[in-house]
C-alpha positions as CSV (number, residue, x, y, z in Angstrom):
1,M,0.0,0.0,0.0
2,V,2.9,2.4,0.8
3,K,4.6,1.8,-2.5
4,S,1.5,2.3,-4.5
5,S,0.8,5.6,-2.9
6,V,4.3,6.7,-3.7
7,K,3.8,5.7,-7.3
8,T,0.6,7.6,-7.5
9,S,2.1,10.8,-6.0
10,V,5.1,10.5,-8.4
11,K,2.7,10.2,-11.4
12,Q,0.9,13.3,-10.2
13,V,4.1,15.3,-10.1
14,L,5.2,14.0,-13.6
15,G,1.7,14.9,-15.0
16,A,1.9,18.4,-13.6
17,V,5.4,18.8,-15.0
18,D,4.3,17.6,-18.4
19,S,1.5,20.2,-18.4
20,K,4.1,22.8,-17.5
21,D,2.0,24.0,-14.6
22,K,4.4,25.5,-12.0
23,E,1.9,25.7,-9.1
24,A,0.4,22.3,-9.6
25,S,3.8,20.6,-9.9
26,L,5.1,22.3,-6.7
27,A,1.9,21.3,-4.8
28,A,2.2,17.7,-6.1
29,L,5.9,17.7,-5.2
30,N,5.2,18.9,-1.7
31,E,2.8,15.9,-1.2
32,A,5.1,13.4,-2.9
33,I,8.2,14.1,-0.8
34,P,6.7,13.1,2.6
35,A,5.1,10.0,1.0
36,I,8.5,8.9,-0.3
37,Q,10.2,9.6,3.0
38,K,7.5,7.7,4.9
39,A,8.0,4.7,2.6
40,A,11.7,4.8,3.2
41,A,11.1,4.9,6.9
42,K,8.8,1.9,6.8
43,G,11.4,0.0,4.7
44,A,9.5,-0.1,1.4
45,F,12.5,1.7,-0.2
46,H,16.1,2.1,0.8
47,K,16.8,5.5,2.1
48,K,19.2,6.3,-0.7
49,T,16.6,5.2,-3.3
50,A,14.1,7.5,-1.7
51,S,16.6,10.4,-1.7
52,R,17.3,9.8,-5.4
53,K,13.6,9.8,-6.2
54,V,13.1,13.1,-4.4
55,S,16.1,14.6,-6.1
56,R,15.1,13.6,-9.6
57,L,11.5,14.9,-9.0
58,T,12.7,18.2,-7.6
59,K,15.1,18.6,-10.6
60,K,12.2,18.1,-13.0
61,V,10.0,20.6,-11.3
62,N,12.8,23.1,-11.2
63,T,13.3,22.8,-15.0
64,I,9.9,24.2,-15.7
65,Q,10.5,27.1,-13.3
66,A,13.7,28.1,-15.1
67,K,11.9,28.5,-18.4
């Protein structure tokens, strides 16, 4: 259940990034980061995997802000 909620939140962030909506992508990212960290704390992901996921999502959100 934890992994599926992370996947859903990641998809929401990527969908907002694809639509180039800054506010929606930031809001989705702010919901996704705690979900990913919670999954790492419960052992669903390794903590470095969780960190990598957060980093990559943040990087994608920041690319639309730079444009």
